[in-house]
C-alpha positions in Angstrom: 8.0 19.0 10.7 11.1 20.9 11.9 9.9 24.5 11.8 13.3 26.1 12.3 15.3 24.9 15.3 16.5 27.1 18.2 19.8 28.6 17.3 22.8 26.5 18.3 26.0 27.9 19.5 28.4 27.0 16.6 32.1 27.2 17.3 34.0 28.9 14.6 37.6 29.8 14.0 40.7 27.7 14.5 40.7 25.1 17.3 42.7 26.0 20.4 44.2 23.9 23.2 43.2 21.4 24.5 43.9 20.0 21.1 41.2 17.4 20.7 38.7 17.4 17.9 35.3 15.7 17.2 35.3 14.2 13.7 32.3 12.8 11.8 33.6 9.8 9.9 31.9 7.7 7.2 30.6 5.0 9.5 27.1 4.4 11.0 28.2 5.7 14.4 25.8 7.7 16.7 28.4 10.3 17.6 31.6 11.8 16.0 34.9 10.2 17.1 37.5 12.1 19.1 41.0 12.6 17.6 44.2 14.3 18.8 45.2 17.4 16.9 49.0 17.4 16.1 50.7 20.7 16.9 51.4 21.4 13.2 47.7 21.3 12.4 46.5 23.3 15.4 46.0 26.6 13.5 44.6 24.9 10.4 41.6 23.2 11.9 38.2 24.6 12.5 34.6 23.2 12.5 33.6 22.2 9.0 37.1 21.5 7.8 37.7 18.1 6.1 40.5 16.0 7.6 42.1 12.7 6.8 42.0 10.3 9.8 42.8 6.7 10.6 39.7 4.5 11.1 40.5 0.9 11.9 43.1 -0.3 9.4 42.3 2.3 6.8 42.4 6.0 6.3 39.2 8.0 5.6 38.1 11.6 5.2 35.9 13.1 7.9 34.7 16.5 8.9 35.7 18.4 12.1 32.4 19.0 14.0 34.1 21.0 16.8 36.5 20.8 19.7 36.3 17.9 22.2 36.5 18.9 25.8 38.0 15.6 27.0 39.1 12.2 25.8 36.7 9.3 26.2 37.7 7.0 29.1 39.6 3.9 28.2 40.2 4.9 24.6 43.6 5.3 23.0 43.3 8.4 20.8 44.7 8.5 17.4 46.0 11.6 15.5 44.5 13.6 12.6 46.8 13.0 9.7 46.0 15.9 7.4 43.8 18.9 6.9 42.2 19.2 3.5 40.8 22.7 3.9 41.9 25.9 5.4 40.4 27.1 8.7 39.0 30.3 7.0 37.3 28.4 4.2 35.8 25.1 5.6 34.0 22.7 3.4 30.9 23.2 5.6 30.3 26.9 6.6 29.0 27.6 10.0 25.3 27.8 9.1 25.6 24.6 7.1 27.5 22.7 9.8 24.8 23.7 12.3 22.1 22.4 9.9 24.0 19.1 9.6 24.2 18.8 13.4 20.5 19.5 13.8 19.6 16.9 11.1 21.7 14.2 12.8 19.9 14.9 16.1 16.4 15.4 14.8 16.3 12.4 12.5 18.5 10.2 14.8 20.9 9.7 11.9 24.7 9.1 12.1 26.4 12.4 11.7 28.8 10.9 9.2 25.9 9.9 7.0 24.4 13.4 7.1 27.9 14.9 6.3 28.1 12.5 3.4 24.7 13.7 2.1 25.9 17.3 2.5 29.0 16.9 0.3 29.3 15.8 -3.4 30.5 12.2 -3.9 33.9 13.4 -5.0 34.6 15.4 -1.9 32.6 13.7 0.8 33.7 11.6 3.8 35.6 8.5 2.8 36.9 10.2 -0.3 40.3 11.7 -1.0 40.8 15.3 -2.2 38.3 16.0 -5.0 38.9 15.0 -8.6 42.7 14.5 -8.4 45.1 13.0 -10.9 48.5 11.5 -10.3 51.3 13.0 -12.4 54.5 11.1 -13.0 58.0 12.6 -13.4 61.6 11.2 -13.3 63.2 11.0 -9.8 65.9 13.6 -8.9 68.8 11.1 -9.3 67.4 10.1 -12.7 67.3 13.7 -13.9 70.9 14.1 -12.6 72.2 11.1 -14.6 69.7 10.0 -17.2 72.2 7.9 -19.2 72.9 5.7 -16.1 69.2 5.3 -15.5 68.5 4.3 -19.1 71.4 1.9 -19.1 70.2 0.3 -15.9 66.9 -0.6 -17.5 68.6 -3.2 -19.6 66.6 -5.1 -22.2 63.2 -3.4 -21.5 62.5 -1.3 -24.5 59.0 -0.3 -23.4 60.4 1.1 -20.1 63.3 2.8 -21.9 60.9 4.5 -24.3 58.6 5.7 -21.5 61.5 7.0 -19.4 62.9 8.9 -22.4 59.4 10.5 -23.0 59.2 11.4 -19.3 62.7 13.1 -19.4 61.7 15.0 -22.5 58.5 16.6 -21.3 56.4 17.9 -18.3 54.9 15.6 -15.6 51.9 13.6 -17.0 49.6 10.9 -16.0 50.6 7.2 -16.6 48.1 7.0 -19.5 49.4 10.2 -21.1 53.0 9.1 -20.9 52.3 5.6 -22.2 50.3 7.0 -25.1 53.0 9.5 -26.0 55.7 6.8 -25.8 53.6 4.3 -27.8 53.8 1.7 -25.0 51.4 0.1 -22.5 50.6 1.6 -19.1 52.3 -1.4 -17.3 55.7 0.2 -18.1 54.8 3.3 -16.1 53.7 1.2 -13.2 56.9 -0.8 -13.2 59.1 2.4 -13.3 57.0 3.9 -10.4 57.6 0.8 -8.3 61.3 0.8 -9.0 61.6 4.4 -7.9 62.7 5.6 -11.4 59.5 7.7 -11.6 57.9 9.6 -8.8 54.3 10.7 -8.4 52.8 14.0 -7.4 49.1 14.5 -6.9 47.4 17.5 -8.6 43.8 18.6 -8.1 41.9 19.0 -11.4 41.2 22.7 -11.9 37.6 23.8 -11.7 36.4 24.8 -15.2 34.2 27.9 -15.7 30.6 27.2 -16.5 29.5 27.6 -20.1 28.5 31.1 -21.0 24.8 32.0 -20.5 23.0 31.8 -23.8 19.7 33.1 -22.7 18.9 36.8 -23.6 18.2 38.9 -20.6 14.5 39.6 -20.4 12.8 42.6 -18.9 10.5 41.8 -15.9 6.8 41.7 -16.6 4.3 43.9 -15.0 3.2 42.7 -11.5 -0.3 42.1 -10.4 -1.5 43.9 -7.2 -1.2 40.6 -5.2 2.3 40.0 -6.6 3.4 43.5 -5.8 2.2 43.2 -2.2 4.1 39.9 -1.7 7.3 41.2 -3.3 7.2 44.3 -1.1 6.7 42.3 2.1 9.4 39.7 1.3 12.0 42.3 0.2 11.3 44.2 3.5 12.2 41.0 5.4 15.6 41.0 3.7 16.7 44.4 5.0 17.2 43.7 8.7 19.1 40.5 8.0 17.2 38.2 10.3 15.4 34.9 9.9 11.8 35.1 8.6 9.6 32.4 7.1 6.8 33.0 4.6 4.4 30.8 2.7 3.4 31.9 -0.8 0.1 30.3 -1.6 -0.7 31.1 -5.3 -3.1 29.3 -7.5 -1.6 27.6 -10.6 -0.4 30.2 -13.1 -0.5 33.1 -10.6 3.1 34.1 -11.1 4.9 32.7 -8.0 8.1 32.4 -10.0 8.1 36.1 -10.8 7.7 36.9 -7.1 10.7 34.7 -6.4 12.8 36.4 -9.1 12.0 39.9 -7.8 12.9 39.0 -4.2 16.1 37.2 -5.4 17.1 40.4 -7.3 16.8 42.5 -4.2 18.7 39.9 -2.2 21.6 39.9 -4.7 21.6 43.8 -4.6 22.2 43.5 -0.8 25.3 41.4 -1.5 23.8 38.1 -0.3 23.3 34.8 -2.2 20.1 32.9 -3.2 19.2 29.2 -3.0 16.3 27.8 -5.1 15.0 24.3 -4.3 12.8 22.3 -6.6 11.4 18.8 -5.8 12.3 17.2 -9.1 15.4 17.2 -11.3 13.1 17.8 -14.2 12.1 21.2 -12.9 15.7 22.5 -12.4 16.5 23.4 -16.1 13.3 25.5 -16.4 14.0 27.5 -13.3 17.7 27.8 -14.4 16.5 29.3 -17.7 14.2 31.8 -15.9 17.1 32.9 -13.6 19.6 33.2 -16.4 17.1 35.0 -18.5 16.4 37.5 -15.8 19.9 38.1 -14.3 22.2 37.0 -17.1 24.4 35.8 -14.2 26.2 32.5 -14.0 24.6 30.2 -11.6 25.3 26.7 -10.2 23.0 23.7 -10.7 23.2 20.9 -8.1 21.3 17.6 -8.1 22.0 13.9 -8.0 21.5 13.6 -11.7 24.8 15.3 -12.5 28.1 13.5 -12.9 30.7 13.6 -10.0 32.7 16.2 -12.0 29.7 18.4 -12.7 28.6 18.4 -9.0 32.2 19.0 -7.8 32.7 22.0 -10.1 29.3 23.5 -9.1 30.2 22.9 -5.4 33.6 24.5 -5.8 32.2 27.6 -7.5 29.8 28.0 -4.5 32.5 27.5 -2.0 34.9 29.9 -3.7 32.2 32.6 -3.9 32.2 32.5 -7.7 28.4 32.0 -7.9 25.7 33.6 -5.9 22.7 31.7 -7.2 22.2 27.9 -6.8 19.2 26.0 -8.1 18.7 22.3 -7.6 16.8 19.4 -6.1 16.9 18.1 -2.5 20.7 17.8 -2.1 21.2 21.5 -3.2 20.1 22.4 0.3 23.7 21.7 1.3 25.3 24.1 -1.2 28.2 26.0 0.6 26.9 29.4 -0.5 28.5 32.5 1.0 26.1 34.7 3.0 22.8 33.0 2.0 20.1 35.6 2.3 17.1 33.9 0.5 16.1 30.2 0.4 13.1 29.4 -1.9 11.4 26.0 -1.6 9.2 25.8 -4.7 6.3 23.3 -4.7 7.1 22.8 -1.0 4.2 20.3 -0.7 5.9 17.7 -2.9 7.0 14.4 -1.4 10.2 14.6 -3.5 11.8 16.7 -0.8 11.9 13.7 1.6 14.8 11.4 1.3 13.7 7.8 1.7 17.2 6.4 2.3 19.4 7.1 5.3 19.7 9.9 6.3 16.0 10.3 6.0 15.8 14.1 6.0 13.2 16.4 4.6 14.8 19.3 2.6 11.9 21.6 3.2 12.1 21.3 6.9 15.9 21.6 6.9 15.6 24.7 4.7 13.8 26.4 7.6 16.6 25.3 10.0 19.3 26.6 7.6 17.5 29.8 7.2 17.4 30.4 10.9 21.1 29.6 11.2 22.1 31.9 8.3 19.6 34.7 9.3 18.0 34.3 5.9 14.5 34.6 4.5 12.8 31.3 3.7 9.9 31.2 1.2 7.7 28.1 0.9 5.7 28.3 -2.3 2.9 26.1 -3.6 -0.6 26.1 -5.2 -1.5 23.5 -2.7 0.6 24.2 0.5 1.1 21.2 2.7 -0.8 21.0 5.9 2.5 21.5 7.7 3.1 24.8 6.0 -0.5 25.9 6.7 -0.2 25.1 10.4 3.1 27.0 10.6 1.1 30.1 9.5 -1.7 29.3 11.9 0.7 29.1 14.8 2.5 32.4 13.9 5.8 30.7 12.8 5.4 31.8 9.2 3.5 34.5 7.4 1.0 33.6 4.7 0.8 35.6 1.4 -1.8 34.8 -1.3 -1.8 35.1 -5.1 -5.5 34.3 -5.7 -5.7 34.9 -9.4 -3.9 33.8 -12.5 -1.6 36.3 -14.3 -3.3 38.3 -17.0 -6.8 37.6 -15.6 -7.0 34.1 -17.1 -9.6 31.9 -15.4 -8.9 28.6 -13.7 -9.8 25.5 -15.8 -13.3 24.2 -15.7 -13.4 20.8 -14.0 -15.9 18.0 -15.0 -16.1 14.7 -13.1 -17.1 11.6 -15.0 -18.9 8.8 -13.1 -17.0 5.7 -14.2 -19.7 3.5 -12.7 -22.2 4.7 -15.3 -19.5 4.4 -18.0 -18.9 0.8 -17.0 -22.6 0.1 -17.1 -22.8 1.7 -20.5 -19.9 -0.1 -22.3 -19.6 -3.3 -20.1 -15.9 -3.0 -19.5 -13.3 -0.9 -17.7 -11.8 1.2 -20.5 -9.1 3.8 -19.9 -10.9 6.6 -21.7 -14.6 7.5 -21.1 -16.7 8.6 -24.0 -16.7 12.1 -22.6 -12.9 12.3 -22.5 -12.5 10.9 -26.0 -14.9 13.5 -27.3 -13.0 16.3 -25.5 -9.7 15.0 -27.0 -11.0 15.1 -30.5 -12.4 18.6 -30.1 -9.1 19.9 -28.5 -6.9 18.5 -31.3 -9.3 19.8 -33.9 -8.6 23.3 -32.6 -4.9 22.8 -32.9 -4.4 22.6 -29.1 -2.6 20.1 -26.8 -3.7 17.7 -24.1 -2.2 15.9 -21.1 -3.5 12.6 -19.7 -2.6 11.7 -16.1 -2.6 8.1 -14.8 -0.5 7.5 -11.7 0.4 3.9 -12.6 3.1 2.7 -14.9 2.9 -0.4 -17.2 0.2 -1.8 -19.4 -2.0 -3.7 -17.0 -2.1 -3.5 -13.2 -2.1 -7.3 -12.6 -2.5 -10.6 -14.2 -5.5 -12.3 -12.5 -6.3 -16.0 -12.6 -10.0 -16.5 -13.3 -9.8 -20.1 -11.9 -8.3 -19.6 -8.4 -8.6 -15.8 -8.1 -4.9 -15.2 -7.4 -2.8 -12.6 -9.0 0.8 -13.2 -10.4 3.0 -11.7 -7.7 6.7 -10.9 -7.1 8.5 -13.8 -5.4 10.5 -11.4 -3.2 7.8 -8.7 -2.4 4.2 -8.9 -1.4 3.1 -7.0 -4.5 1.6 -7.9 -7.8 3.7 -7.9 -10.9 2.8 -5.3 -13.5 2.6 -6.3 -17.2 4.7 -4.1 -19.5 3.8 -4.4 -23.1 6.9 -2.6 -24.1 9.6 -5.2 -23.5 7.0 -7.9 -22.9 7.9 -8.5 -19.3 6.2 -8.7 -15.9 7.9 -6.3 -13.6 8.0 -5.5 -9.9 8.1 -1.7 -9.3 9.7 -2.2 -5.9 12.7 -4.6 -6.3 13.1 -4.7 -10.1 12.3 -8.4 -10.5 11.1 -9.2 -14.0 9.9 -12.3 -15.8 8.2 -13.3 -19.1 4.4 -13.6 -19.1 3.5 -17.1 -17.8 1.3 -19.4 -20.0 -0.5 -20.7 -16.8 -1.3 -19.5 -13.3 1.8 -20.1 -11.0 -0.6 -21.1 -8.2 -3.1 -23.5 -9.8 -1.7 -24.0 -13.3 -4.9 -22.8 -15.0 -4.3 -21.2 -18.4 -7.1 -18.6 -17.8 -5.1 -15.5 -17.0 -6.8 -12.1 -17.5 -5.4 -8.6 -17.6 -6.9 -6.5 -14.8 -6.7 -2.7 -14.7 -4.4 -0.6 -16.8 -1.3 1.6 -16.7 0.2 4.4 -18.7 1.2 2.1 -21.6 -2.4 0.9 -22.0 -3.6 4.5 -21.6 -1.3 5.6 -24.4 -2.6 2.9 -26.6 -6.2 4.0 -25.9 -5.4 7.6 -26.8 -3.9 6.4 -30.1 -7.1 4.4 -30.8 -9.3 7.4 -29.9 -7.4 10.0 -32.0 -5.4 8.0 -34.5 -4.1 11.1 -36.3 -2.6 12.6 -33.1 1.1 12.6 -32.2 1.1 10.8 -28.8 3.9 10.2 -26.4 4.4 8.9 -22.8 6.2 10.3 -19.8 6.9 8.0 -16.9 9.9 6.4 -15.1 10.1 3.7 -17.8 10.6 6.3 -20.5 12.4 9.2 -18.7 15.3 7.2 -17.2 17.7 10.1 -17.4 17.4 13.9 -17.0 18.5 14.3 -20.6 15.7 12.1 -21.9 13.2 13.8 -19.7 14.3 17.3 -20.9 14.2 16.1 -24.5 10.6 14.8 -24.1 9.3 18.0 -22.4 11.1 20.1 -24.9 9.3 18.4 -27.8 6.0 18.8 -26.1 6.7 22.5 -25.4 7.6 23.0 -29.1 4.3 21.5 -30.2 5.8 18.4 -31.7 3.6 16.2 -29.5 -0.2 16.6 -29.4 -1.1 14.4 -26.4 1.3 13.6 -23.5 0.3 10.6 -21.4 2.1 10.3 -18.1 2.3 9.7 -14.3 2.5 12.5 -11.7 5.7 13.7 -13.4 3.5 15.7 -15.8 1.8 17.5 -13.0 4.8 19.2 -11.5 5.3 22.9 -12.3 5.4 22.7 -16.1 4.1 25.7 -18.1 2.8 24.8 -21.5 0.5 27.5 -22.9 -1.1 25.4 -25.7 -2.4 22.8 -23.3 -6.2 23.3 -22.9 -7.3 19.8 -21.9 -6.2 17.7 -19.0 -7.7 14.2 -18.4 -7.2 12.4 -15.1 -7.8 8.6 -15.2 -8.6 6.6 -12.0 -8.6 9.9 -10.0 -9.7 8.2 -6.8 -7.0 5.5 -7.0 -4.6 7.3 -4.5 -7.4 7.5 -2.0 -7.1 3.8 -1.4 -3.6 4.0 -0.1 -3.2 3.0 3.6 -1.8 6.4 4.7 -3.3 9.3 6.7 -2.0 11.6 4.0 -3.9 9.9 1.1 -6.6 12.6 0.9 -4.1 15.4 1.0 -1.9 13.8 -1.7 -5.0 13.2 -3.9 -6.2 16.8 -3.6 -2.7 18.2 -4.3 -2.2 15.9 -7.4 -5.6 16.8 -8.9 -5.2 20.5 -8.3 -1.7 20.6 -9.6 -2.5 18.7 -12.8 -5.6 20.7 -13.4 -3.4 23.8 -13.2 -1.5 22.6 -16.4 -4.7 23.4 -18.4 -5.5 26.9 -19.8 -2.4 28.7 -18.8 -2.3 30.7 -22.0 -4.9 32.9 -23.6 -7.3 30.0 -24.3 -9.6 28.6 -21.6 -8.8 25.2 -20.1 -10.9 22.1 -19.4 -10.2 19.2 -17.0 -12.0 15.9 -17.2 -11.7 13.7 -14.1 -12.7 10.1 -14.2 -13.6 8.3 -10.9 -15.6 5.5 -9.5 -16.4 7.6 -6.4 -17.3 10.9 -8.0 -18.9 12.3 -4.9 -15.9 11.8 -2.6 -15.4 15.1 -0.7 -11.7 15.2 -1.7 -12.6 15.0 -5.4 -15.3 17.6 -4.9 -12.9 20.0 -3.2 -10.3 19.5 -5.9 -12.9 20.1 -8.7 -13.9 23.4 -7.0 -10.1 24.1 -6.4 -11.2 24.9 -2.8 -8.0 24.8 -0.9 -9.2 26.6 2.1 -12.2 24.4 2.6 -10.2 21.2 2.1 -7.3 22.2 4.4 -9.6 23.2 7.3 -11.5 19.9 7.1 -8.2 17.9 6.8 -6.7 19.8 9.8 -9.8 19.0 11.9 -9.4 15.3 11.0 -5.7 15.2 11.8 -6.3 16.8 15.2 -9.1 14.5 16.0 -6.9 11.5 15.2 -3.7 13.0 16.6 -1.8 12.7 13.3 0.9 15.1 12.1 1.3 18.0 12.1 -0.8 17.8 15.4 1.8 15.3 16.7 5.3 14.0 16.1 5.5 10.6 14.4 8.1 7.9 13.8 7.9 4.8 11.7 10.0 1.8 12.8 10.3 -1.2 10.4 11.9 -4.4 11.6 13.1 -6.6 8.7 14.1 -10.3 8.5 13.9 -13.3 6.2 12.1 -15.1 8.9 8.6 -13.7 9.6 8.4 -15.0 13.2 11.8 -13.6 14.0 10.8 -10.2 12.7 7.6 -10.2 14.8 9.5 -11.3 17.9 12.1 -8.5 17.5 9.4 -6.0 16.8 7.5 -7.1 19.9 10.5 -6.6 22.1 11.2 -3.2 20.6 7.6 -2.0 21.0 7.8 -3.0 24.7 11.0 -1.0 25.2 9.4 1.9 23.4 6.3 1.9 25.6 8.4 1.7 28.7 10.7 4.5 27.5 7.7 6.7 26.6 6.4 6.6 30.2 2.8 6.9 29.1 3.5 10.0 27.0 4.3 8.2 23.7 1.5 6.2 21.9 2.9 3.0 20.4 0.8 1.3 17.7 1.8 -2.2 16.7 3.8 -4.3 16.0 1.9 -5.4 12.9 2.8 -6.6 9.5 3.5 -3.6 7.3 1.2 -2.8 4.4 4.0 -3.8 2.1 4.6 -7.0 4.0 7.7 -8.3 2.1 10.3 -6.4 0.1 13.3 -7.8 -1.6 12.9 -11.1 0.3 12.5 -9.6 3.8 9.4 -9.6 6.0 8.6 -6.1 7.3 6.9 -5.5 10.7 5.8 -2.0 11.5 5.7 0.0 14.7 4.3 3.6 14.8 5.3 5.9 17.7 3.5 9.1 18.3 3.8 12.0 20.8 2.4 15.5 21.1 5.9 16.9 21.7 8.9 16.1 19.4 11.3 16.2 22.4 9.3 13.4 24.2 9.3 11.2 21.1 13.0 11.7 20.5 14.0 10.9 24.1 11.8 7.7 24.0 13.3 6.6 20.7 16.8 7.1 21.9 16.2 5.1 25.1 14.3 2.3 23.3 17.0 1.7 20.6 20.0 2.0 23.0 20.0 -1.7 24.0 20.0 -2.6 20.3 23.2 -0.7 19.4 26.2 -2.8 18.4 29.5 -2.5 20.2 30.5 0.4 18.0 27.2 2.2 18.7 25.6 1.5 15.3 22.0 0.4 15.0 21.4 -3.2 13.7 20.8 -3.5 9.9 17.4 -5.1 10.6 15.9 -1.9 12.0 14.8 1.1 9.8 13.9 4.3 11.7 12.1 7.1 9.9 11.3 10.3 11.8 8.5 12.4 10.2 7.7 9.7 7.7 6.0 10.8 4.4 4.7 7.3 3.6 3.7 4.4 5.8 4.1 1.4 3.5 
């Protein structure tokens, strides 16, 4: 974890002689490139400004990272062509630019890729000026003598009509002109090439956000614990300095209200507020809470928006027209003016880690940005991550607790059902135990709602051959295919491969294929069988393929139009449904089987979070947990909702085994179509890493990764671990140096993940 870096000296203001600039370009290069600054741009360039530069035979958009002290030896420098921002309003403000630089260094990521992640697609490196349109108008000589121009077109009626339309009105796009003239767009292209029409580029104006339609609500009364937390956090805002806090509140304890009170004080001080959530699905709910409290226009930023929507929200931030931003992981890079408060809600959630390059963790970079901006950073959760807990133990953050639910409501009662006894009773592995089926009937009879969690999609887990014992697997990945009743296809949840159900075993041709295990589709079917009168729906990635569909489904459940919602972990995250009084958890011990040192922590967090969806209103809640290992200590701690006991045992285990956060960890994956070649490359790399570590870096492997093949490539894993992050970083840099290509980029066959959140 990156618990807030040492402050960097960030250069600000226009660049001065010598006129050389370091520019991050959209290429997998380890360092920015050096360019000459022409005299006419000398006063217009500053760190964070976007520029157009030549790269090879093309022109791209990069970002100025700072001044270069000297030119690289033996390199002919090229000039910056154009500045796309003004020096006093860069695309990346100083605190954000410093965060980007830190991320590139910490995660060993190309700076151009980090900059690309920091800017919306429409304005990022490699793109032109955001959301532009090309307007066509008659050339000056045509305007001076239109008759001659029309006469010169000869027998081309379409072109004559289009030119006449252009002469008669204002500049318009080719499509608009063609439509008005009643001709095809090819006529406009021909006139433009002939010089009869000229083009001018115009940026599309940023539209105002729709008016807020939520009534402003008065704040509720605070509990004593809430009031203490608000007083402490507001006090941190006054001196304008960096401070990190962890808000540990049980589910339903009113963490959001604490955020809102502190945000209100931050806005009164003239500073802006950034709210981060782990899932796009949670952004609308928090947006409504913010709008309902402040009645103030805010910006929403996440990857589910269109380019236009993200661009408009980004521009409002940059122009100082909004002071509140809410969004998922990428919202961390919002160009807010004077950020004073950064809230990372559900900070424990794995959704904050980006699994594609650059592989950054938004929670950790929020701490870095908070330090750079001299802002307060609040990490909130009902199950704080071990990293957050250790920050408090080491004095790098301050812990505040909300130990009780708002209004005195009690936490839900948890009952664990031993599925070994259930299997012995009924003779088969059914999704619903008799106890859970009874609880469902009683809940619905009272007019209440229920949620059923199963963290596995599909209908059955695998098709298993009773003759040879093999499962039906993906031809490109070392994973079993999952049978989806909806659509009647076998699907790979990793690469997307799908196929019809075979009539015989692909391995031995036996016709005796059996369904083994179950997923959310089968669980939904079982609920319908148990309570046929109930209105049942399902929430997983197969159903909620878009934010709109997800919001629609959650809205229906919130309005009481659905009685039972069956879903994956998506249903466990931060939702507040007051009529839910029963939560059922199927295969609760399934995640404990994952080959990952965080398996216990993730299981505890998931069970505690989903249990917190029950009994959030005036009625008491009930949780029924089904497991084949009911006495497992993680399940027992989750049933008691004993966070302190769990985290102390988990921290002891991590220190004993030297796993994060007791150490720094990197996961290196070598990929190749040829298994032997992948092993040979990984063996050589592991040797370089051991040598570079000088005995201070533990290297485990190489070995075949738990997910051995993915998308047709064999995967060989190396784990590198050190007590100090600086030692690991230095060893990694030295070990991969011989592998870099001529341009400095790492080979495509190597994946490097610093602070990995999963080890598959």
